[in-house]
C-alpha positions as CSV (number, residue, x, y, z in Angstrom):
1,M,-28.9,-0.6,1.0
2,N,-31.6,1.4,2.7
3,I,-33.0,1.2,6.2
4,A,-36.2,-0.7,5.2
5,Q,-33.6,-3.4,3.4
6,K,-31.5,-3.7,6.3
7,A,-34.3,-4.3,8.3
8,T,-35.9,-6.8,6.2
9,S,-32.6,-8.6,6.5
10,K,-32.1,-8.3,10.0
11,I,-35.4,-9.5,10.4
12,Y,-35.4,-12.6,7.7
13,R,-32.1,-13.9,9.2
14,K,-33.4,-13.6,12.8
15,I,-36.6,-15.8,11.6
16,H,-34.4,-18.0,9.8
17,H,-32.0,-18.3,12.6
18,A,-34.8,-18.9,15.2
19,K,-36.0,-21.8,12.7
20,N,-32.7,-23.5,12.6
21,D,-32.9,-23.4,16.2
22,I,-35.7,-24.4,17.2
23,G,-35.3,-27.4,14.6
24,N,-32.3,-28.0,16.4
25,L,-33.5,-29.1,19.8
26,W,-36.2,-30.6,19.0
27,G,-33.3,-33.1,18.1
28,G,-34.0,-32.0,13.9
29,N,-30.0,-32.7,12.9
30,E,-29.4,-34.9,15.4
31,R,-29.4,-38.2,13.6
32,L,-26.9,-36.2,10.6
33,F,-24.5,-35.2,12.6
34,R,-24.0,-38.5,15.0
35,D,-23.8,-40.3,11.3
36,A,-21.5,-37.5,10.0
37,R,-18.1,-39.2,8.4
38,G,-14.9,-37.5,7.3
39,A,-13.0,-34.0,7.8
40,R,-14.7,-31.2,8.2
41,I,-12.1,-27.2,8.3
42,V,-14.3,-24.6,9.8
43,V,-13.5,-21.3,9.6
44,Y,-14.5,-17.9,11.6
45,H,-13.2,-14.6,10.1
46,R,-13.9,-12.2,13.1
47,R,-15.5,-12.2,16.3
48,C,-16.7,-9.4,18.0
49,E,-18.8,-8.0,21.4
50,E,-21.7,-6.6,19.6
51,D,-23.5,-5.9,16.4
52,P,-22.3,-8.4,14.0
53,I,-23.4,-7.2,10.9
54,R,-21.7,-3.5,11.8
55,F,-18.8,-4.4,8.8
56,N,-20.3,-7.2,7.4
57,N,-21.8,-10.1,7.3
58,S,-19.1,-12.4,8.4
59,F,-18.2,-11.2,12.5
60,L,-20.3,-13.0,15.1
61,I,-20.7,-12.6,18.7
62,R,-18.8,-14.2,21.2
63,K,-22.2,-15.9,22.2
64,T,-22.6,-17.8,19.1
65,F,-19.2,-18.6,19.0
66,D,-19.2,-20.3,22.6
67,D,-22.4,-21.5,21.5
68,H,-21.1,-23.4,17.8
69,L,-17.7,-24.6,20.5
70,K,-20.1,-26.1,22.2
71,F,-22.0,-27.7,19.5
72,Y,-18.9,-29.1,17.4
73,N,-18.0,-30.3,21.0
74,R,-20.7,-32.7,21.4
75,Y,-21.3,-33.9,17.8
76,F,-17.4,-34.0,16.0
77,H,-14.4,-35.0,17.3
78,P,-12.5,-31.1,17.2
79,V,-7.9,-31.1,16.6
80,S,-5.6,-28.3,15.7
81,F,-4.0,-28.6,12.3
82,A,-1.1,-30.1,14.0
83,D,-3.4,-33.1,14.5
84,I,-4.7,-33.6,10.7
85,D,-0.9,-34.9,10.2
86,T,-1.9,-37.7,12.4
87,F,-5.0,-39.3,10.1
């Protein structure tokens, strides 16, 4: 991937994430998450302190990870793998 492609990709991702963030701030997905049923498993590959795409796109920075955890706690009931047996 050349420099122009990397820059274009980064700009596209930032616009895409900003669009989703604005939609979430306006409550765009609130009903969808509030009415969700069933179990979900979320897997994160890696967390880093800065530049999450330095290695590949499966990394994310600590702030994003923390924001995701707050989101999950707001709309879902997180449980550990050990607790799944009891359902």
